[in-house]
C-alpha positions in Angstrom: 9.7 57.3 51.9 13.0 56.1 52.8 15.4 54.9 49.9 15.1 51.4 50.7 11.0 52.1 50.2 11.7 54.0 47.2 14.1 51.7 45.4 11.6 49.0 45.9 8.3 50.7 44.3 10.4 51.9 41.7 11.2 48.0 41.0 7.6 47.1 41.1 6.4 49.5 38.8 9.2 48.4 36.0 8.2 45.1 36.8 4.9 45.8 36.2 5.1 47.6 32.9 7.9 45.4 31.5 5.6 42.2 31.7 2.6 44.5 30.3 4.9 45.6 27.5 6.1 41.7 26.8 2.2 40.6 26.2 1.3 43.1 24.0 4.2 42.3 22.3 3.3 38.3 22.7 -0.1 39.4 21.2 0.9 41.4 18.4 3.4 38.9 17.3 0.5 36.4 17.5 -1.8 38.8 15.8 1.0 39.3 12.8 1.1 36.0 12.2 -2.0 35.1 11.9 -2.8 38.0 9.6 0.1 37.5 7.2 -0.4 33.4 7.6 0.2 32.4 4.0 -2.5 30.9 2.1 -3.1 28.2 -0.6 -6.3 28.5 -2.9 -7.7 24.8 -2.9 -10.5 23.1 -4.6 -12.0 20.9 -1.9 -14.9 18.2 -2.7 -17.8 19.5 -1.8 -20.0 16.2 -1.6 -18.9 12.8 -2.6 -17.4 12.4 -5.8 -17.4 8.9 -7.4 -14.7 7.5 -9.3 -14.3 8.0 -13.2 -16.4 11.7 -13.1 -15.0 14.3 -15.6 -13.1 16.9 -14.3 -15.1 19.2 -16.6 -18.0 19.0 -14.5 -16.7 19.5 -10.8 -17.5 23.4 -11.2 -20.7 23.5 -13.6 -22.0 21.0 -11.4 -21.2 22.1 -8.0 -19.1 18.8 -6.8 -16.1 21.4 -5.9 -15.4 24.9 -3.9 -12.6 27.1 -4.0 -11.3 28.0 -0.6 -7.9 30.0 0.7 -6.3 27.6 3.8 -3.5 27.6 5.4 -0.6 27.1 2.9 0.9 24.4 5.1 -2.5 22.6 5.4 -2.6 22.4 1.6 -1.1 19.1 -0.3 1.9 20.0 -2.5 0.0 19.1 -5.6 -3.4 20.5 -4.4 -5.2 22.2 -7.6 -5.9 25.9 -7.5 -7.1 25.9 -11.7 -9.0 22.6 -13.4 -9.0 24.4 -16.6 -5.6 22.4 -17.8 -7.5 18.9 -16.6 -10.9 19.2 -18.3 -9.8 16.1 -20.5 -8.8 14.1 -17.6 -11.8 12.4 -14.7 -11.4 11.6 -11.3 -9.1 8.2 -10.2 -10.8 7.0 -7.1 -13.8 7.7 -5.1 -13.5 11.0 -3.0 -15.1 12.2 0.0 -16.4 15.5 0.8 -13.9 17.6 2.1 -11.0 16.2 0.4 -8.7 18.6 -1.6 -8.6 17.6 -5.6 -4.7 17.0 -6.3 -3.2 16.1 -9.5 -2.4 12.5 -8.2 -6.1 11.9 -7.4 -6.7 12.5 -11.5 -6.3 10.4 -14.4 -7.2 10.4 -18.4 -10.4 9.2 -19.8 -9.2 6.3 -21.2 -6.5 5.2 -18.3 -7.6 1.9 -16.3 -9.3 3.0 -12.9 -7.4 -0.3 -11.0 -4.2 0.9 -11.8 -4.5 3.4 -8.9 -5.6 1.2 -6.5 -2.4 -0.3 -6.6 1.0 0.7 -4.6 4.2 1.2 -6.2 5.1 -2.5 -5.9 1.9 -4.6 -6.3 0.5 -5.6 -10.1 -3.3 -6.4 -10.7 -3.5 -10.6 -11.3 -6.3 -12.1 -12.4 -6.7 -16.1 -11.1 -10.2 -18.2 -12.5 -12.6 -18.9 -9.8 -16.3 -20.9 -9.9 -18.7 -21.0 -7.6 -17.0 -23.6 -5.4 -13.4 -22.3 -5.5 -14.4 -18.7 -5.2 -17.0 -18.7 -2.2 -19.7 -19.2 -4.4 -19.8 -15.4 -5.4 -20.0 -13.9 -1.9 -16.2 -12.0 -2.5 -16.4 -8.4 -3.3 -13.9 -5.8 -4.3 -12.3 -4.6 -1.2 -12.8 -7.9 0.5 -9.1 -10.0 1.6 -8.7 -13.3 0.5 -6.8 -16.4 1.7 -5.4 -18.5 -1.6 -5.1 -22.4 -0.9 -3.2 -24.4 -3.8 -3.5 -28.2 -4.1 -0.4 -30.0 -5.9 -1.2 -34.1 -7.2 2.2 -34.6 -6.7 3.3 -32.2 -4.7 6.9 -31.8 -2.7 8.9 -35.5 -2.4 5.9 -37.2 -4.8 3.0 -36.6 -2.2 -0.1 -34.9 -2.8 -0.4 -31.5 -0.7 -2.8 -28.7 -0.3 -1.8 -25.9 1.5 -2.5 -21.8 2.1 -0.2 -20.4 0.2 -1.2 -16.4 0.4 -3.0 -14.5 2.8 -4.6 -11.2 3.3 -4.5 -10.7 -0.4 -6.7 -7.7 -1.8 -9.5 -8.0 -3.9 -9.3 -5.3 -6.6 -12.0 -6.3 -9.1 -14.8 -9.2 -9.2 -15.9 -10.2 -13.0 -19.9 -9.7 -13.4 -20.4 -13.2 -13.7 -18.4 -14.0 -10.4 -20.8 -12.0 -9.0 -24.0 -14.1 -9.9 -21.9 -17.3 -9.2 -24.3 -17.8 -6.1 -27.5 -17.7 -8.4 -26.3 -21.4 -9.8 -24.1 -20.3 -12.7 -21.5 -22.3 -14.1 -17.9 -22.2 -15.4 -15.0 -20.0 -14.8 -15.2 -16.3 -13.8 -12.2 -14.2 -12.5 -11.1 -12.1 -9.6 -8.7 -9.2 -9.8 -5.8 -9.3 -6.7 -3.3 -7.0 -5.7 -0.1 -8.9 -5.4 3.7 -8.2 -5.5 6.0 -10.0 -7.9 6.6 -13.1 -5.9 3.2 -13.7 -5.1 2.2 -13.6 -8.8 5.0 -16.3 -9.4 3.2 -18.7 -7.1 -0.2 -18.2 -8.4 0.8 -18.6 -11.9 2.9 -21.8 -11.2 -0.4 -22.8 -8.6 -3.0 -22.2 -11.1 -0.8 -23.8 -13.9 0.4 -27.3 -11.8 -2.1 -27.6 -9.5 -6.2 -26.5 -8.3 -6.3 -22.8 -6.9 -9.2 -22.1 -3.9 -9.9 -18.9 -2.9 -11.5 -18.2 1.0 -13.0 -15.3 2.5 -11.1 -13.6 5.4 -12.7 -11.8 8.2 -12.1 -8.4 7.9 -9.7 -8.3 11.2 -6.1 -6.8 11.9 -5.3 -10.3 13.5 -3.4 -12.4 11.0 -4.3 -16.0 10.3 -1.6 -18.6 11.8 0.9 -20.4 9.7 0.2 -24.4 9.0 2.3 -26.6 7.7 -0.3 -28.1 4.8 -2.1 -31.6 4.9 -0.9 -34.6 3.1 -2.6 -38.0 2.5 -0.4 -39.0 6.0 -2.0 -36.0 7.7 -5.2 -35.5 6.8 -6.8 -37.6 8.9 -4.6 -37.2 12.4 
């Protein structure tokens, strides 16, 4: 074997050995990561849990299970101990597999509706009847359009106009649910609005008349309008 061939052979052998060693090292590192990956114990809903369910019943009635999961998948406020929350209840409905977190609990005497609101919203109730409230068809979770009519309106002319769009319905009074049965009188629906929208609703209710329309569930926004006056309504 010539010197040149011997050198090439040795280089090839070292290359194969280096490649194998690198592969072994990478695999051992991966295995180490899997074995030493930090875990966190959390409670998971084992089935759908209704809002208002007392925490004290979660374990006794088999609604939750304790499980160790990779820490990176655990919510920051995921609970691993329910003993300090026995006087609390589930704030809003949970789906099977959801982690039980501190933010998903509330005091038993606290309003469930407050947990449905984002930080920039308030809940505001307005009166409706079978005519102005879509004959009782409005349900919690629907999106509605609020229209207002003023007599007179700006500039002294009567006007009706869509005032707010895409407003979420938080609550519906029992009477409003039964409005389609021909019941008369005022009922209420509770809407999630920001402060500016709340001011508009209160003003329109006090100074004019409000109608509520049911929106189709879609991502497409309703077009803006200029409203209708006595001069434009027949055009």
